[in-house]
Residue, then its C-alpha position, 0 to 999 in steps of 0.5 A: x500500500x505504501x509503494x502505491x501511495x508514493x507512486x500515485x503521489x509522484x505521478x500526480x503531484x507534478x501534474x497538479x503543481x503545473x496546472x496550478x502554476x501555469x493555468x489561469x484562474x478558470x483552469x484552477x476552478x475547473x480542477x477544483x470542480x473536477x475534484x468536487x464532482x468526483x468527491x460528491x459521487x463518492x459521498x453519495x455512494x457512502x451515504x447511500x450505503x454503497x448502492x451503486x446507482x444512488x448517485x444517478x438519482x434526481x436529487x443527488x444529480x441536482x446537488x452535484x449540478x448546484x455544487x458545480x454552479x457554486x464553484x463557478x460563482x466562486x470564480x467570479x467572486x460572487x459569494x452571495x450567489x454561492x449562498x443562494x445556490x446552496x438554498x436553491x439546492x434545498x428548494x430543488x431537492x424539496x420539490x423533487x422529493x414530493x412526487x417520490x414521497x409516496x414511495x416512503x418518507x426516507x426520501x427526506x433523508x436523501x434531501x438532507x444528504x444532498x444539502x449536506x453534500x453541497x455544503x460539505x464538498x463544493x461550498x467548502x472547496x470553493x473557498x480555494x477558488x476565492x483564495x486563488x483570486x486574491x492578488x497573492x492567491x497563488x502563493x496562499x494556495x500552495x501555503x495551504x496545500x503544503x501545510x495540510x497535506x504534509x501534516x496529513x502525511x506526517x500524521x499517517x506515518x507517525x501514527x503507523x510507526x509510533x502510535x500507541x494511544x487511540x484517538x477515536x477508536x469508535x470512528x477510526x481505530x487506526x488513528x492515534x494521539x501520537x499521529x495527531x500530535x505529529x501531524x500538528x507538529x509538522x503543520x507548524x514546521x511547514x508553515x514557519x518554513x513557508x513563511x520564512x521563504x515566501x511570506x516573511x511579512x507575516x507574524x510568526x505567532x499568527x502563522x503558528x496559530x494558522x498552522x494549528x487551526x488548519x491542522x485541527x480542522x484537517x483532522x476533524x475533516x478526516x475523522x468526519x469522513x471516517x464517521x460517514x464511512x463507518x456509519x455506512x459500513x464502507x472502508x474506502x470512498x472509492x479506488x480512483x487513487x491507488x494506495x489512497x482510496x477515493x478522491x474524498x479519502x484524499x481531500x477530506x482534510x482539505x475540505x475542512x481546512x480550506x474555509x478556515x484558511x480563507x477566514x484567516x486570510x480575510x480576518x487575521x492576516 
């Protein structure tokens, strides 16, 4: 599994870096939209307890369409439109549920999952598109990605080799307190190195706070996705990334960390 994990990373990372650096904002938004739609496909598979055609039902399809429009609105900086689209996804889901209600009241759970899915994945990831549109947005995108993903890698390996105390055994038996602390330590180190090299004007104290906030949010996101999978009795969200599982398995931490990063950019730094 470790070999597949590293091979996938070695192949995928240069391509992603090239797209982010060389591509205009619309290409970056398209990349985020692709990640969001793949993640939503896996999300609806999970919350439907592994039913293979659940993603093709009208309500999930409407949610996916709303999610893509949310990311498109973020490309133009239209935050108010993003929020209205979330409400529209609820309205459309409610409308579609009415003729289906005769088959059973469980259709209301589908509506709730659809709205949760839109907020959980595309709305959260759309904050990366908003961040990328800022004058120094490209630097901040890499700041967030480095802090979140290297902390995630550290948590995995520290937990694997040094973990002794379970972090949340009911949700994810493999995660440990040692892994979580190791991940947070690397979050801080990476953030301080990045600040020194590329953002020297930032306060070191605020950068440490930023790293901790991203690390904690990322670990909550990781546990939340594990919670979804455990409730559904599913091990991985998918198999699109060898050694990593599904797309949602790879970006679960980023989904929770991205809005936190954007909030720090707007209100702290």
